[in-house]
C-alpha positions as CSV (number, residue, x, y, z in Angstrom):
1,X,69.6,-148.1,-14.7
2,X,71.0,-145.9,-17.6
3,X,72.6,-142.6,-16.8
4,X,72.1,-141.3,-20.3
5,X,70.5,-137.9,-20.6
6,X,69.6,-137.0,-24.1
7,X,68.9,-133.6,-25.7
8,X,66.3,-133.3,-28.5
9,X,67.2,-131.6,-31.8
10,X,64.9,-128.7,-30.9
11,X,66.5,-128.3,-27.5
12,X,70.0,-128.4,-29.1
13,X,69.1,-125.6,-31.5
14,X,67.6,-123.4,-28.7
15,X,70.4,-124.1,-26.2
16,X,72.9,-123.2,-29.0
17,X,71.0,-119.9,-29.6
18,X,71.0,-119.0,-25.9
19,X,74.6,-119.9,-25.4
20,X,75.7,-118.0,-28.5
21,X,74.3,-114.8,-26.9
22,X,76.1,-115.5,-23.7
23,X,79.6,-115.5,-25.2
24,X,82.5,-118.0,-25.3
25,X,82.6,-120.6,-22.5
26,X,78.9,-120.5,-21.7
27,X,77.2,-123.8,-20.9
28,X,73.7,-124.8,-19.7
29,X,73.5,-126.5,-16.3
30,X,70.5,-128.6,-15.6
31,X,70.0,-129.6,-11.9
32,X,67.4,-131.1,-9.7
33,X,66.5,-129.5,-6.4
34,X,64.1,-130.2,-3.6
35,X,60.9,-128.0,-3.8
36,X,58.3,-127.3,-6.4
37,X,54.7,-128.4,-6.0
38,X,55.5,-132.0,-6.6
39,X,58.6,-132.5,-4.5
40,X,61.5,-131.9,-6.9
41,X,62.1,-129.2,-9.5
42,X,64.3,-128.7,-12.5
43,X,66.7,-125.8,-12.5
44,X,68.3,-124.3,-15.6
45,X,71.3,-122.0,-15.3
46,X,74.0,-120.5,-17.5
47,X,77.4,-121.7,-16.2
48,X,81.0,-120.8,-17.2
49,X,82.8,-123.4,-15.0
50,X,82.6,-127.1,-15.4
51,X,83.2,-129.3,-12.3
52,X,85.5,-132.3,-12.8
53,X,82.7,-134.7,-12.0
54,X,79.9,-133.1,-14.1
55,X,78.1,-135.2,-16.8
56,X,78.8,-133.3,-20.0
57,X,76.5,-133.5,-23.0
58,X,77.9,-131.7,-26.0
59,X,76.1,-131.5,-29.4
60,X,76.8,-128.9,-32.0
61,X,76.9,-125.5,-30.2
62,X,75.0,-126.8,-27.2
63,X,76.9,-127.9,-24.0
64,X,74.9,-129.1,-21.1
65,X,76.2,-129.9,-17.6
66,X,74.5,-132.1,-15.0
67,X,76.0,-132.4,-11.5
68,X,76.5,-135.9,-10.1
69,X,73.8,-135.5,-7.5
70,X,71.2,-134.7,-10.2
71,X,72.2,-137.5,-12.6
72,X,70.2,-140.3,-10.8
73,X,67.1,-138.2,-10.9
74,X,67.6,-137.4,-14.6
75,X,68.8,-140.9,-15.7
76,X,67.1,-141.9,-19.0
77,X,65.5,-138.5,-19.5
78,X,65.2,-136.4,-22.6
79,X,65.4,-132.6,-22.5
80,X,63.2,-131.0,-25.2
81,X,62.2,-127.5,-26.1
82,X,58.5,-126.8,-26.6
83,X,56.9,-123.7,-28.1
84,X,53.2,-124.0,-27.7
85,X,50.1,-121.9,-26.6
86,X,51.2,-121.8,-22.9
87,X,54.7,-120.5,-23.8
88,X,58.1,-121.6,-24.8
89,X,60.2,-123.7,-22.4
90,X,62.5,-126.6,-21.9
91,X,60.7,-129.7,-20.8
92,X,62.3,-132.8,-19.3
93,X,60.6,-136.1,-20.3
94,X,61.7,-138.1,-17.2
95,X,60.9,-141.8,-17.0
96,X,61.7,-141.8,-13.3
97,X,58.9,-139.3,-12.4
98,X,55.8,-140.9,-11.0
99,X,53.9,-137.6,-10.9
100,X,54.5,-134.1,-12.1
101,X,52.8,-130.7,-11.9
102,X,50.7,-129.2,-14.7
103,X,53.5,-126.8,-15.8
104,X,56.1,-129.6,-16.0
105,X,58.7,-127.9,-13.9
106,X,58.4,-130.1,-10.8
107,X,58.0,-133.9,-10.3
108,X,58.0,-136.6,-7.7
109,X,59.7,-140.0,-7.7
């Protein structure tokens, strides 16, 4: 199984915009937690501290952190940014998910 998590060009631009407003040292942390309507849910937070064992994805002005417990759930995923009729949000295209909710924020494996 691959541990690679990729960030789309749209997501890189949006993350860079968000982090630019947060000031120096800001990073986006993506994690997976229990809960949500499908069993697991994605969580997005602004972080200023990187743990030694974090997976770090850095492109242009976007720095994304993933904690080691979340990496297996996100392995092979792509993080995208979508701006459509139902709103603008980050979406995780996760090949490990066997089901997801309609809003795309929770999933099951």
